[in-house]
C-alpha positions in Angstrom: -53.8 48.8 122.5 -55.8 50.0 119.5 -59.0 48.1 118.7 -58.3 45.5 115.9 -60.1 45.6 112.6 -61.1 41.9 112.7 -62.0 39.6 115.5 -61.5 35.9 114.6 -63.8 33.5 116.4 -62.6 29.9 117.0 -63.8 27.2 119.4 -61.8 24.0 119.9 -62.3 20.7 121.6 -59.6 18.0 121.4 -58.2 19.2 118.1 -54.5 18.6 118.8 -53.9 17.1 115.3 -55.1 20.2 113.4 -55.3 23.2 115.7 -51.8 24.6 115.2 -52.1 24.6 111.4 -55.5 26.3 111.6 -54.1 29.1 113.9 -51.0 29.5 111.8 -53.1 29.9 108.7 -54.7 33.0 110.3 -51.4 34.3 111.6 -50.0 34.0 108.0 -52.7 36.4 106.6 -51.4 39.1 104.3 -53.0 41.7 106.6 -52.2 41.7 110.3 -54.8 43.9 112.0 -56.8 41.2 113.8 -57.2 39.4 117.1 -57.9 35.7 117.4 -60.4 34.8 120.2 -60.1 31.0 120.9 -62.4 29.2 123.3 -60.9 26.0 124.6 -64.0 24.0 125.3 -62.5 21.8 128.1 -60.1 19.8 125.9 -58.6 16.7 127.4 -55.8 16.2 124.9 -52.7 18.3 124.3 -54.8 21.2 122.7 -54.4 23.4 125.8 -50.6 23.1 125.7 -50.5 23.9 122.0 -52.7 27.0 122.6 -50.6 28.2 125.5 -47.4 28.0 123.4 -48.9 29.8 120.4 -50.3 32.5 122.7 -46.9 33.1 124.2 -45.5 33.7 120.7 -48.2 36.2 119.5 -50.2 38.6 121.6 -53.0 38.7 119.1 -54.2 35.4 120.4 -56.7 35.6 123.2 -57.6 32.4 125.1 -60.7 31.7 127.0 -61.0 28.4 129.0 -64.3 26.7 129.6 -64.3 24.8 132.9 -66.6 22.2 131.4 -67.5 21.2 127.8 -70.3 23.6 126.6 -70.4 22.7 122.9 -69.8 24.9 119.9 -72.9 27.1 120.0 -72.4 28.3 123.6 -68.6 28.6 123.1 -69.0 30.8 120.1 -71.4 33.1 122.0 -68.8 33.4 124.7 -66.2 34.4 122.1 -68.6 37.0 120.6 -68.8 38.7 124.0 -65.1 39.4 123.8 -64.9 40.7 120.2 -63.5 44.2 119.7 -63.2 44.3 115.9 -65.3 46.1 113.3 -65.6 42.7 111.5 -66.1 39.3 112.9 -64.6 36.3 111.0 -65.2 32.6 111.8 -62.6 30.0 111.6 -62.8 26.3 112.5 -60.0 24.6 114.4 -59.4 21.9 111.8 -59.5 24.0 108.6 -57.0 26.2 106.7 -57.5 29.8 105.6 -55.6 30.8 102.5 -53.2 33.7 103.2 -55.2 36.4 101.3 -58.6 35.4 102.7 -59.0 38.5 105.0 -57.6 40.9 102.5 -60.0 39.6 99.8 -63.0 39.7 102.1 -62.3 43.3 103.4 -62.0 44.5 99.8 -65.3 43.0 99.0 -66.9 44.7 102.0 -65.4 48.1 101.0 -66.8 47.7 97.5 -70.2 46.6 98.7 -71.3 48.7 101.6 -74.8 47.2 101.8 -73.3 43.7 102.4 -73.4 42.6 106.1 -72.7 38.9 105.7 -69.9 37.5 103.4 -68.6 34.0 102.7 -66.7 32.1 100.0 -66.5 28.8 98.4 -64.2 26.1 99.9 -62.0 23.4 98.7 -62.6 20.2 100.7 -59.7 18.2 102.0 -59.6 14.9 103.9 -57.9 14.2 107.2 -54.5 13.9 105.5 -54.8 17.1 103.4 -55.8 15.3 100.1 -57.8 17.7 97.9 -61.4 16.7 97.4 -64.4 18.6 95.9 -64.8 22.3 95.5 -68.1 23.8 96.5 -70.2 25.9 94.1 -72.2 28.1 96.4 -74.7 30.8 95.4 -72.8 34.1 95.0 -75.4 36.9 94.9 -77.9 38.1 97.5 -81.1 36.8 96.0 -79.5 33.5 95.0 -78.5 33.0 98.6 -81.9 33.9 100.0 -83.7 31.4 97.7 -81.1 28.7 98.3 -81.6 29.1 102.1 -85.0 27.5 101.7 -83.4 24.1 101.1 -79.7 24.3 101.8 -77.2 26.2 103.9 -75.9 28.8 101.4 -72.7 29.5 103.3 -69.6 27.6 104.5 -69.4 28.5 108.2 -65.6 28.8 108.5 -65.4 31.3 105.6 -67.8 33.8 107.1 -67.0 37.4 107.8 -69.7 39.8 108.9 -70.0 43.4 110.1 -69.9 43.4 113.9 -72.3 46.3 114.3 -75.1 44.2 112.9 -74.8 41.8 115.8 -73.9 44.4 118.5 -76.7 46.9 117.8 -79.4 44.2 117.7 -77.8 41.9 120.4 -77.8 39.0 118.0 -76.1 35.7 119.0 -76.2 32.1 118.0 -79.4 30.3 119.2 -78.3 28.0 122.0 -81.2 25.6 121.2 -79.3 24.6 118.1 -76.2 22.4 118.9 -75.8 21.9 115.1 -76.9 24.0 112.1 -76.5 27.0 114.4 -74.8 28.9 111.6 -77.7 28.4 109.1 -80.2 29.5 111.7 -78.2 32.7 112.3 -78.0 33.5 108.6 -81.8 33.4 108.3 -82.0 36.2 110.9 -79.1 38.3 109.6 -80.7 38.4 106.1 -83.2 40.8 107.5 -80.6 43.5 108.1 -78.7 43.8 104.8 -77.4 42.0 101.8 -75.1 39.0 101.6 -72.6 37.5 99.2 -70.3 34.6 98.6 -66.9 35.2 96.9 -66.5 32.7 94.1 -62.9 31.9 94.9 -62.3 29.1 97.5 -60.6 30.9 100.4 -60.6 28.1 102.9 -59.5 24.4 102.8 -62.4 22.7 104.6 -61.5 19.5 106.3 -63.8 16.5 106.0 -63.2 13.7 108.6 -64.9 11.4 111.0 -64.3 13.7 114.0 -66.1 16.7 112.5 -69.4 17.9 114.0 -71.3 17.1 110.8 -70.0 13.5 110.9 -70.5 12.9 114.7 -74.0 14.5 114.9 -75.6 13.7 111.6 -79.0 12.7 113.0 -79.3 15.8 115.2 -78.1 18.0 112.4 -80.9 16.7 110.2 -83.4 17.5 112.9 -82.1 21.0 113.3 -82.0 21.4 109.5 -85.8 20.8 109.5 -86.3 23.4 112.2 -84.3 26.0 110.3 -86.2 25.2 107.0 -89.6 25.4 108.7 -88.8 28.8 110.3 -87.5 30.3 107.1 -90.3 28.9 104.9 -92.8 30.3 107.4 -91.1 33.7 107.0 -91.0 33.6 103.2 -94.3 31.8 102.6 -96.5 32.2 105.7 -99.5 30.6 104.1 -97.6 27.6 102.7 -97.8 24.5 104.9 -95.6 21.4 104.4 -94.7 18.9 107.1 -91.2 17.6 108.0 -91.7 14.5 105.9 -91.9 16.7 102.8 -88.6 18.5 103.6 -86.9 15.2 104.7 -87.9 13.5 101.5 -86.4 16.4 99.5 -83.1 15.8 101.2 -83.3 12.0 100.7 -84.6 11.8 97.2 -83.7 15.1 95.5 -80.7 16.7 97.2 -79.1 13.5 98.4 -76.7 11.3 96.5 -78.5 8.0 96.4 -78.2 6.3 93.0 -81.7 4.6 92.9 -84.6 3.8 95.1 -86.4 0.5 95.6 -89.5 -0.4 93.6 -91.8 0.3 96.5 -90.4 3.8 96.9 -90.9 4.9 93.3 -94.3 6.3 94.0 -92.9 8.4 96.8 -90.1 9.6 94.6 -92.7 10.6 91.9 -94.8 12.5 94.5 -91.7 14.3 95.9 -90.5 15.3 92.5 -93.9 16.8 91.7 -94.2 18.4 95.1 -90.8 20.1 95.1 -91.5 21.5 91.6 -94.9 22.8 92.8 -93.1 24.4 95.8 -90.8 26.3 93.5 -93.8 27.4 91.4 -95.4 28.7 94.6 -92.2 30.6 95.6 -92.1 32.3 92.2 -95.8 33.3 92.3 -95.4 34.7 95.8 -92.8 37.2 94.5 -91.2 37.5 97.9 -87.8 36.7 96.3 -86.9 38.7 93.3 -84.7 36.0 91.8 -85.5 32.3 92.2 -83.7 31.2 89.0 -80.6 29.8 90.8 -82.7 27.6 93.1 -85.1 26.6 90.4 -82.2 25.5 88.1 -80.6 23.6 90.8 -83.8 21.8 91.8 -84.8 21.0 88.2 -81.3 19.5 87.6 -81.6 17.4 90.8 -85.1 16.2 89.9 -83.9 15.3 86.4 -81.0 13.4 87.9 -83.3 11.4 90.2 -85.6 10.6 87.3 -82.8 9.4 85.0 -81.8 7.0 87.8 -85.4 5.8 88.1 -86.8 5.9 84.5 -90.2 4.5 85.2 -91.3 7.9 86.4 -89.4 9.9 83.9 -92.1 11.0 81.4 -94.7 12.0 84.0 -92.3 14.3 85.9 -90.7 15.6 82.7 -94.2 16.8 81.5 -94.4 18.9 84.6 -90.9 20.3 84.1 -91.5 21.2 80.5 -94.8 22.9 81.4 -93.7 25.0 84.3 -89.9 25.1 84.4 -88.9 25.0 80.7 -86.1 27.6 80.9 -84.5 25.8 83.8 -84.8 22.5 81.9 -82.8 24.1 79.1 -80.1 25.0 81.7 -79.8 21.5 83.0 -76.8 20.5 80.7 -74.8 23.4 82.2 -75.7 22.3 85.7 -74.6 18.8 84.8 -71.2 20.0 83.5 -70.7 22.1 86.6 -71.5 19.1 88.8 -69.1 16.9 86.8 -66.2 19.5 87.1 -66.9 19.7 90.8 -66.4 16.0 91.2 -63.2 15.6 89.1 -61.1 18.3 90.6 -57.4 18.0 91.3 -57.0 15.3 94.0 -53.4 15.8 94.9 -52.3 16.1 98.5 -51.4 19.6 99.6 -48.7 20.4 102.1 -50.8 22.1 104.9 
């Protein structure tokens, strides 16, 4: 049998409710030259029966059975060892790929030979398929590299990458990360080529209580700090901030809390000023050629936090007007984008 063009990586554990729809969304792609490598991570529900039935119907499905539950990271590395395709695509066992996803991503690779890592936006859905928010991820290489300082710039189940980058350098997921393993991998892959996100949402991304991000929220935050510290050390080796600084950015600036208590206002003020100073330092270091995307995003989030806590408004606003004036002018556009993201179509789709 000829080597497939794409190897699709999927790991599953007790996903009987969604696994068949996820696999069928891959089988329904507008191009057919792929294999699906599925690691069953010792499921105890009807997932193995569903997988066996689907494999008997399509020889492109390759099943690997873990004798015990190893977790997502180790299971994905096992799947990587069996990949034969020139491209590797990720897919989660509870999400839905749109039919033209692979075709669209392959065309993007062909038009951008320097790109080694490619994702897209997603449309979030709930456990019943009701449409929720759409993401607005950074699209271009330098936007992605700067965003990686604070946020994961890719949606893992949308990823497609050139297999040779992993194979030639023997790169795998870091097994010390049971969450945020994707973000950690991106920070290493960025050394070997350019990256992009397609603006279109190519995956329906399911948000529910059984997802890894919901079940392992505390551990995910700890691993997020590890990724951030590693990447910041690479980008700004002489800049030192502790975990409290990064954790407070998530809590007060990037999070969705409406207001803080009176006793936390001073902390909020300090964090707002600290994160603005951090952006200034990144700009001065000139290690990233385009920090505007991240700067605009952070300034908008700082403004949002200030508006909700007006007693610190004018002090922080002075800093913004002095050092980040152009991003301040862009804030209304950021606000409109955020509003549109929140009010998207909320119908239930038949998936």
